[in-house]
N, C-alpha and C positions, 0 to 999 in steps of 0.2 A: 729291472733295468729297462729303460725305454724313454720316459719322460725326463728331460733334463732342464734344470733352470740354471741359468748362469745369471748371477746377480752381481752388481758392480758397485753398489755402494748405497748412499743415503738419500737425498731428496731429488725429485724430478723438478725441472726448472721452469721458473717463470722468465720471461724476457728473452726467450730463445724463439727465433723464427725458423720455420722450416724451410729447406731448400729441397728441389727435386734434384737428385743426382745418382749416378750409378755406383755400384758397389763392386768390391773386388770378387765377390761371389754372386752366383745366380743359380737358377735351375740348371742342373747338369754338372756344377762344379763339385769337385772332390774336397770337402771340407777339411780333411786331414792334409792333403797336399797344399791347400790354400794357407795352412798355419804350420809349416814345418817347424819341428822341434818344440811346439807349444804343448804344454801340459796344464791341466787344471786342477784346483784344490778342492777335493770333495769335503763337503761340510760335515764336521764330526764334533764330538766333544773335545774339550781341551786334553783330557786324559788319553783319548783315543789318538789325538794328533801327536802327543808326546810319544805314545807307544809306537806309532808308526814313523816317528822321526819327521812328521809333517810331510810325508810323501806326497807326490803329486800323481795324476793319472794321465798318461799320454792320450792324445786324441784317438789314436787307433784303438785303444782299449774301449773307448766309449762308443765309437761309431762303426768300426769294421764289423761285418757280418751280423748286423743288427738293424731292426727298424726302429728308429729313435725320433721322438719329437723334442726339439730343444727351443727354448725361448730365453731371450735376454731382456733385461729391464734396467732403466737407469737408476733406480734408488729403491732399495729394501725399506719396508716400513713407511712408504709413502701412500697416499690415498689411492691412487691408481694402481700402483704396484701390488699393494697388500690387500686392497678391498675389491679389485676387479681382475687383474691380470692373473696373479697366482691362484686365486680361488677358481677362476674359469677352468684351470687344468685340474685342480684338486677335485672338483665336483664331477669331472668327466673320465676319471681313471678307468672305470668299468667300460665306458664307450670306446676308449682307446685300446683296451685289451680285446674287446670284441672286433676291433679293426686289425688284430693280428700284432700289435706291439706286445713285446714280451716285458711285462713290468708288473711289480707288485706294489710299488709306491713311487713318489716323485723323489729323485735324487737332486740335491743342490751342489752345484760346482761353482767355485769362485775363480774369476779371472783376476787374480791377486796383483798383477802388474798390468793388466790391460792388453797384453800381447795378443791374446786370441781375438779380440774385437779389432784391434789395429790391423791384424794380418787380413782380416775379412772385410775391412774398411767399413765396420759397423760401430765405430766409436764416434763420440761427439764431444766437442769442448763446451762445457757449461761454465767456464770460468768467469764469464760475464755476470753470471748469477751466483758466483762464489762457490760453485760445486765442483769445479775441476772437471776432469776427463771421465765420461761415463760411457755405458753401453747405450745404443740406440734401443728402442722398444721394438723387439722383433720376434719372430718365430719362424721355425723351418721344420719340414718333414724331411728326414734323411734315411736313406736306405743303403746299407753297406758303404757308408761314407759319402755317397753321392746325394747332393741336395735335389730333392723332387720339387719342393715348393718353398719359397722365401717370401716372407710378408714382413715389410718394414713400415712402421708408422711414419707419418710426415713429421710429427713433433713429439717429443717425449711425454707430453701431457695426453696425447690422444690414445684411445683405446678402440680402434675400428677394425684393424686387419690382422692383429697378433694374437688374438684370443683362441682359446680351445675350440669354440664352435667352428671358426673360419678353418682351422687346420683339419678338424674332423671331417669337414665337408670336401677337403682336398685329397683325402686319403682314400 
């Protein structure tokens, strides 16, 4: 447990222009308090989901008393997401372990209704590109629920500040 991926759906958008804006969370924010009552859906097989009655995981169980790197992406199985963003974390698992994160693999959690990203003000509307509401592309280093570093890309197609190398340098 330690690296978390929150994936919010399918393709990252063309036709979306970036705006500079503030977010509901920043360094020092408590990620659990910022999203009260929110739980995430851990990725698992269909049979495992049925067996667990598709239970969700409260944020406190993911973040409290742990050192966690979490990142969000606008679309699974898209070029930037699956060829750059996710692999940047996968290839650096040993480096994260060396930095004191307790993990043995990357865990995937889905924000099935968007409530996590909406609570953190890290969602974006890509309806103009027929993609609906998505996660921003972002990453954060979180210790005992407190955000130490938050990195948000200017546009969903960018991959400049949310990758593993940036986070590793911040820890």
